[in-house]
N, C-alpha and C positions, 0 to 999 in steps of 0.2 A: 780839846779831844787831844788834837793834835799835840801839843804840849804837854799834856799827861802820857801819851806815848812814846814822847821823845823823854821824858823824865824816869819813865818805869827803865830804857832803852840803856841808857846811862847809870845804870847801877849793874845791871847785868854783866855775864864776862864773855866778851865779847866775841869768844869762839861759842858759845850760848846761841848769840844774840846772831853771829854768823848763818850759824845754823837752819834758826828760826826764821831765817830770813827766803833763806830758798827752801825749804819747805813749802813757806807760804806762798814764793813763787813758782812752784813747784805746782802749786791749789792752781794759781791764775794760767798755767802754763792747759792745764786740764783742761781749763774749762774754756779757754781760748781755742787749745780743739774738736773738743767735742760743739762747739758752735758753729764750727767750720765741717764739723757731720752735719749738721744739722742745717743747714743752709743751705747744702750742696746737695744732701737729700731728699729734705722736707720740701724744702722753699723753692727746689729748681735753680740755681744760683749754681753756674760754672763751677767747677775749681778754678782756672781762671783769672776768673774775674772778678773769684774770692782772693786771691791772691794778690792783684791788683790792689782793691783796697783795704787788705793789711796792710802795703806800703802806703795807703794816701791817707788814712786816716797817720799811722806813727809819721810820719812827714807833718801834717799839721797838730802831730802832740809836742813833734820837737820843734819845731818852725819858731817858736817864739825865742827858744836856745839857740836857734842857728842866726835867725836876727841882729840878739846881742853879742855874739861872736862874729858875727859879717861873717860874707863869703870871704875877707882878703882870705880869714883864718884855713878854708879850706883848698888857696892856690896849692896846686900839687906839676911835680916835674915829670911824675910817673904817670900820667892820667890812661895808656893803652894799659898797663897791668889791673891801676882802681876799674877800667869797662870788662873787662875780661873779672876777673875778680865779682864786679857788680853782675857778670853774666852767667856766670856759674850757681853765684848763690839765687838769682832767679830760677835756673834751672831747676835748683835744689828743692826752691817754695814751692813749685809749680808741681812738679813730682809727689811732694808730700801733702800736700793739698787731695791730688788725684785721688792720690793712697789713699783719704780720709773719707771718701766718698765711695770708698769698695772695702772697707774692713774697720773691725770695734779698735778705736781707738787704743785702748789697753795695749792691744797686740804690736798696733805700731807703735806707741810708745816704747814699745821694750825690744823693739828690733833695732830702734832706732840709737838708743842707747848704747849701739858700736861702734857709733863715733868717733868718737875719741881713738879707735883700735885702728880705724884705716887714718887715720889723721900719722900716727906713728908710721904703720907701714908707710906711708906714703915720705914721709917724711925720711926713711930708710931708705930709699929709693931715689928721689928726689935732691932734696938734702943732704944726703950721704953722712947721716946723723947714725953717731955708735952706739950700739943698743946693748946693751949688756945680758948674761943671761935668766937675770929678775924682770927684767922689763918683757923680755921674748913671753918668758912664762906667764906674766898679764894677759898681751897679747893669747897667747893661747886659752887660757882661761877663757876669758871676754871670746872669744869663735864655739868654745864649748858648750857657752850657753847662746848662743846662737841658732847652731846645730840645734841644741836641745827644742827651742822656741821654731823655729824651722821641718823638723825631722823630714829631712828628706828620705825619699822611699814611704814615708808609714803615713804618709797624707800629703795632698795637694797641695802644691806652690802659687798661690796663686798669682793676679797677677800687681795686687796693692800689695802682698810680699817685695819683690823686685821692684816697685817702683820705691818704696822706702828705704831698702841698702843701694841702689842707685843716689834717690837722695842725701844717704848716711856720705857715699862714696863722694861723688859732686861740692858738698861742703866743708870736706874734709880737704879737698883740693882747694878753693876758698880758702880754709884757716892758712893753709902752706902760702898761699901767699901775703897773706895778712901780715904772720911772720916776718917775711924779704922786706913788706912793705913796713914794718916797725924799727926799721935798720935804719932809713930816712924819714919818716913822718911821722905824726905823732898820734897819739890817739885817737884826737876831735880827726884829723885829715883821714882816718883808717873807719872810719864809725859815719861821719857826717857825711861822703863821699859815697859809700855804700850807700847810705838809706836813700840821697838825692838821684841816684844813680839807678838803682833798684826799680824806682818810679815808671819811669817811661819804658822800662827797658819791658816789666810784666805788661804796662799798658798795651802792647800789638797783639801778642796771643787772645788779651781780654778782650779787644777789638771784634776780632773774629765770634766771638758766641757769646757778644752782650742782650746782656738783656737788663733795661733799665731798671733798677731796685726799687718799692716800692719803700713807705716809711718805715712801716714793719719791718722789712729785709735790711733798710737798710739800718735799723738800732741793731743788731745784730749782726752785721758787719764794721759796723765801730766797736760795736764790743770784743773785738777778734782784734783793731788796730790798738784798742786803751790795753785790754791782756794784758798782749803781746809785749807793749812799751813798760806797764809797769812792772813785769815781770824782769825785763833785761834791768832794770835799773835794781830791782832787789838783788840780782844775782851779783850785779857790779858791786853794790854795799860792799853784798857777803865777801867779795873775794877781796878785799879792802882791809876787814875784818881781819880775816883767816886764812891761814894759807889751802889753797884748792883740797890738798890728802884729805884736809879733816873735815872737809862739807861733802866731800866727795859722794858719800854716804847718802847722804840726806835727796841726791839725785834718786835712789829709787822711789820716793817716794811718788813721785811723777805718775808712775805705774799702780800705787795706793787708788792717789786722788781721780786718776784717769777712767780706774776702773768701776769706781760709787758714780762718778758723774754721768758713766753711760750706759751701769748701773739702771739707774735711775729716769735720764733721758732717752735710752734706747732698751732699754731691761738682756746686755750684752754684758756678759763676763765671761772675761780671761781663763781657760780651762788650767791643772793644774804643772801642764808643760812651759806654760807661757810664764806660770811665776816661779816654778826651782830657773830657767832656763832666763831667764830680767835677773834675779839675783844671785847667779851665777856671772854675767854683764857685771851689774853692778862692780862684786868681789875681782873682777878681773882690771877695770878701769882705776875702779881703787888704787890697785898694788900698782897700775904705774901710772899715776897720778905723785904717790907717794915717793917714788922711786926718781921723777922728775922734779918735787922739789928737797930732793936729795941732793940730787944732781943743780939745783942749784940754778936752773935751766929758766931764762924766760919765757914767758905763757905765753899763747896766743889773745889778745883781747875779748876781756868774756863776757861783752855784749851782744858774740855770738857764739859762746859759748857750746848750741846745741842745735840736732839740725831739726828742721820745722820750726823754730821761732821766731 
């Protein structure tokens, strides 16, 4: 089966193949986020504990790779920056998981698409990056999409919405640190240390709300880790095959998958404003990605490309 799949994939155009990989990864992340919503709302597992198990099963899946490479490959001369970054990523994950327990997954997904905009803005402030009028146009377009979703003054902005925006902001700060680390560290160090360090960090808040899961709940918690890791691997492979500006539009399918899965699991479906706003955000972020590709800028490790994953 696997050989047949590789045989078919090898005959496909790399760009088309990369696009399909992103679509499939988007489906896995939509499944993961809806499972998170299920275990935190229907099974009584606290979002903090669910976040810890997301990291635990992620480490278990990556363990063979880490053992093969050896812990020496993860040695670093910048431990404080790695720890700070893992802390920011953990805070973002905790906020995202909590938000999913409070609002529909498709709505959270739509707002989470703003993450690349925050990265661009923070890069201007802290890394003194020069941004031309065209990239600014992409930022403005994406922010307009976010305002359409939130509609301040026309609808109540709930706690979940603020948590999603906070999660996007904190994970964007983490990405900037990854960009700084990439000057001296390998991708294996950056990703491997993040994976390992987030485990004890997320354990601390989980202890205070701990509820030992039964086998049924443990199965869903394991699925969260599995979907997340496989989704990341597919993203990595996709960005190896094609430029990010080419496959970025496929990110919009995350909203479609999230809406479909959310409808069947919770009878939740986003309103028309969420679809319009999400679409505008994707247009803006795709334009930003295309401008960065033209400038030939170094990309932040794609294994951490999206908030809440």
